[in-house]
LOVOVO-272746 format. One line per field, with one value per atom (N, C-alpha, C): residue number from 1; x, y, z; residue in one letter; atom name. Coordinates in pm, whole numbers, plus 50000, padded with zeros to 5 digits. Layout:
pos: (NUM; ...);
x: (X; ...);
y: (Y; ...);
z: (Z; ...);
code: (A; ...);
site: (CA; ...);
//
This chain:
pos: (1; 1; 1; 2; 2; 2; 3; 3; 3; 4; 4; 4; 5; 5; 5; 6; 6; 6; 7; 7; 7; 8; 8; 8; 9; 9; 9; 10; 10; 10; 11; 11; 11; 12; 12; 12; 13; 13; 13; 14; 14; 14; 15; 15; 15; 16; 16; 16; 17; 17; 17; 18; 18; 18; 19; 19; 19; 20; 20; 20; 21; 21; 21; 22; 22; 22; 23; 23; 23; 24; 24; 24; 25; 25; 25; 26; 26; 26; 27; 27; 27; 28; 28; 28; 29; 29; 29; 30; 30; 30; 31; 31; 31; 32; 32; 32; 33; 33; 33; 34; 34; 34; 35; 35; 35; 36; 36; 36; 37; 37; 37; 38; 38; 38; 39; 39; 39; 40; 40; 40; 41; 41; 41; 42; 42; 42; 43; 43; 43; 44; 44; 44; 45; 45; 45; 46; 46; 46; 47; 47; 47; 48; 48; 48; 49; 49; 49; 50; 50; 50; 51; 51; 51; 52; 52; 52; 53; 53; 53; 54; 54; 54; 55; 55; 55; 56; 56; 56; 57; 57; 57; 58; 58; 58; 59; 59; 59; 60; 60; 60; 61; 61; 61; 62; 62; 62; 63; 63; 63; 64; 64; 64; 65; 65; 65; 66; 66; 66; 67; 67; 67; 68; 68; 68; 69; 69; 69; 70; 70; 70; 71; 71; 71; 72; 72; 72; 73; 73; 73);
x: (81403; 81550; 81592; 81721; 81784; 81887; 81910; 82014; 82096; 82205; 82304; 82307; 82243; 82262; 82181; 82076; 82008; 82076; 82184; 82269; 82208; 82299; 82271; 82199; 82100; 82025; 82121; 82120; 82193; 82114; 82141; 82065; 82045; 81923; 81890; 81925; 82014; 82072; 82006; 81912; 81827; 81743; 81739; 81663; 81509; 81445; 81326; 81226; 81103; 81004; 80910; 80883; 80798; 80675; 80570; 80437; 80375; 80377; 80322; 80210; 80089; 79969; 79991; 79955; 79973; 79879; 79764; 79663; 79645; 79758; 79744; 79728; 79626; 79606; 79691; 79731; 79822; 79982; 80013; 80161; 80182; 80200; 80210; 80323; 80295; 80397; 80521; 80514; 80629; 80735; 80694; 80790; 80878; 80823; 80922; 81051; 81057; 81201; 81307; 81282; 81383; 81416; 81359; 81363; 81506; 81579; 81719; 81821; 81800; 81880; 81866; 81751; 81733; 81727; 81690; 81697; 81752; 81889; 81972; 81939; 81901; 81864; 81704; 81630; 81483; 81428; 81321; 81238; 81105; 81081; 80960; 80863; 80732; 80622; 80504; 80496; 80376; 80258; 80148; 80029; 79926; 79881; 79785; 79641; 79563; 79415; 79414; 79485; 79487; 79505; 79432; 79442; 79544; 79515; 79606; 79634; 79521; 79539; 79558; 79674; 79719; 79670; 79701; 79664; 79521; 79436; 79288; 79240; 79290; 79230; 79275; 79404; 79461; 79538; 79469; 79524; 79596; 79540; 79600; 79737; 79769; 79886; 79992; 79938; 80030; 80068; 79971; 80013; 80106; 80096; 80183; 80315; 80335; 80453; 80526; 80467; 80533; 80581; 80505; 80545; 80678; 80656; 80777; 80916; 80883; 80993; 81060; 80979; 81028; 81094; 81042; 81098; 81232; 81263; 81381; 81511; 81599; 81743; 81799);
y: (06053; 06065; 06192; 06198; 06326; 06365; 06510; 06542; 06646; 06656; 06750; 06871; 06987; 07106; 07106; 07017; 07003; 06923; 06847; 06762; 06617; 06532; 06386; 06345; 06272; 06207; 06114; 06126; 06047; 05928; 05796; 05685; 05693; 05642; 05634; 05492; 05481; 05336; 05283; 05351; 05290; 05173; 05057; 04954; 05002; 04970; 05039; 04928; 04939; 04841; 04915; 04861; 04919; 04830; 04865; 04789; 04854; 04775; 04842; 04750; 04828; 04767; 04717; 04588; 04537; 04596; 04652; 04717; 04863; 04919; 05067; 05141; 05227; 05293; 05416; 05463; 05588; 05562; 05471; 05440; 05294; 05270; 05117; 05054; 04926; 04851; 04832; 04844; 04833; 04938; 05049; 05149; 05110; 05001; 04942; 04889; 04866; 04811; 04914; 05051; 05142; 05165; 05111; 05139; 05119; 05026; 04992; 05112; 05196; 05307; 05415; 05424; 05511; 05456; 05314; 05258; 05116; 05125; 04996; 04891; 04919; 04824; 04824; 04786; 04784; 04645; 04634; 04484; 04551; 04482; 04519; 04405; 04449; 04345; 04392; 04323; 04356; 04292; 04383; 04353; 04308; 04179; 04147; 04193; 04209; 04227; 04359; 04464; 04589; 04711; 04823; 04947; 05031; 05159; 05267; 05265; 05244; 05267; 05130; 05087; 04957; 04947; 05043; 05035; 05023; 05073; 05066; 04942; 04895; 04800; 04649; 04651; 04527; 04538; 04583; 04607; 04477; 04361; 04233; 04223; 04258; 04250; 04349; 04469; 04572; 04533; 04500; 04459; 04348; 04248; 04135; 04166; 04249; 04277; 04388; 04484; 04577; 04511; 04429; 04350; 04264; 04190; 04110; 04188; 04306; 04403; 04459; 04486; 04545; 04448; 04316; 04205; 04150; 04181; 04117; 04181; 04092; 04131; 04234);
z: (06857; 06867; 06902; 06934; 06984; 06868; 06853; 06763; 06844; 06805; 06861; 06767; 06823; 06736; 06597; 06591; 06461; 06367; 06403; 06309; 06301; 06291; 06278; 06408; 06393; 06510; 06601; 06723; 06814; 06858; 06834; 06873; 07021; 07073; 07203; 07243; 07338; 07365; 07493; 07552; 07653; 07606; 07679; 07637; 07621; 07495; 07460; 07421; 07458; 07425; 07332; 07206; 07108; 07089; 07112; 07086; 06966; 06851; 06721; 06668; 06652; 06612; 06461; 06431; 06286; 06202; 06244; 06155; 06172; 06213; 06232; 06103; 06086; 05960; 05942; 06056; 06056; 06054; 06135; 06132; 06090; 05970; 05917; 05987; 06013; 06084; 06001; 05878; 05797; 05830; 05884; 05936; 06047; 06124; 06227; 06184; 06063; 06009; 06025; 06057; 06070; 06213; 06308; 06440; 06491; 06444; 06490; 06472; 06373; 06358; 06454; 06522; 06617; 06767; 06774; 06915; 06892; 06896; 06876; 06979; 07099; 07204; 07216; 07109; 07119; 07102; 07162; 07144; 07083; 06967; 06896; 06909; 06954; 06957; 06868; 06764; 06675; 06736; 06749; 06818; 06715; 06710; 06605; 06641; 06537; 06555; 06637; 06599; 06663; 06564; 06591; 06506; 06568; 06584; 06627; 06784; 06847; 07001; 07069; 07071; 07129; 07271; 07363; 07506; 07516; 07441; 07450; 07388; 07264; 07196; 07253; 07298; 07347; 07464; 07573; 07715; 07763; 07726; 07777; 07721; 07607; 07541; 07603; 07602; 07670; 07816; 07903; 08031; 08033; 07951; 07961; 07912; 07802; 07739; 07831; 07886; 07977; 08098; 08155; 08276; 08246; 08125; 08089; 08068; 08006; 07971; 08099; 08199; 08322; 08411; 08388; 08468; 08408; 08284; 08218; 08285; 08290; 08345; 08264);
code: (F; F; F; R; R; R; S; S; S; R; R; R; G; G; G; G; G; G; G; G; G; T; T; T; P; P; P; T; T; T; P; P; P; I; I; I; R; R; R; T; T; T; P; P; P; T; T; T; L; L; L; V; V; V; L; L; L; W; W; W; A; A; A; E; E; E; N; N; N; D; D; D; P; P; P; I; I; I; L; L; L; P; P; P; V; V; V; A; A; A; W; W; W; A; A; A; D; D; D; N; N; N; L; L; L; A; A; A; Q; Q; Q; F; F; F; F; F; F; P; P; P; D; D; D; H; H; H; R; R; R; L; L; L; V; V; V; R; R; R; V; V; V; P; P; P; E; E; E; C; C; C; G; G; G; H; H; H; F; F; F; V; V; V; Q; Q; Q; R; R; R; E; E; E; R; R; R; P; P; P; D; D; D; V; V; V; V; V; V; N; N; N; R; R; R; E; E; E; V; V; V; A; A; A; A; A; A; F; F; F; L; L; L; D; D; D; A; A; A; P; P; P);
site: (N; CA; C; N; CA; C; N; CA; C; N; CA; C; N; CA; C; N; CA; C; N; CA; C; N; CA; C; N; CA; C; N; CA; C; N; CA; C; N; CA; C; N; CA; C; N; CA; C; N; CA; C; N; CA; C; N; CA; C; N; CA; C; N; CA; C; N; CA; C; N; CA; C; N; CA; C; N; CA; C; N; CA; C; N; CA; C; N; CA; C; N; CA; C; N; CA; C; N; CA; C; N; CA; C; N; CA; C; N; CA; C; N; CA; C; N; CA; C; N; CA; C; N; CA; C; N; CA; C; N; CA; C; N; CA; C; N; CA; C; N; CA; C; N; CA; C; N; CA; C; N; CA; C; N; CA; C; N; CA; C; N; CA; C; N; CA; C; N; CA; C; N; CA; C; N; CA; C; N; CA; C; N; CA; C; N; CA; C; N; CA; C; N; CA; C; N; CA; C; N; CA; C; N; CA; C; N; CA; C; N; CA; C; N; CA; C; N; CA; C; N; CA; C; N; CA; C; N; CA; C; N; CA; C; N; CA; C; N; CA; C; N; CA; C; N; CA; C; N; CA; C; N; CA; C);
//
């Protein structure tokens, strides 16, 4: 997120794709519940059977989801 002069964070309004591993031991998927306050125009994809390194562990999901996100109107 961005803040103006160290104050209240300004939401990022650019369309954002978030791929979050369901079994991430470092960043629990439950934290995704707070994304909307920082990224009001986001799309969350929970990646099953995946730990912390989504792009390495599930490149099939990453490729599919990124392509679909970039292809969306």
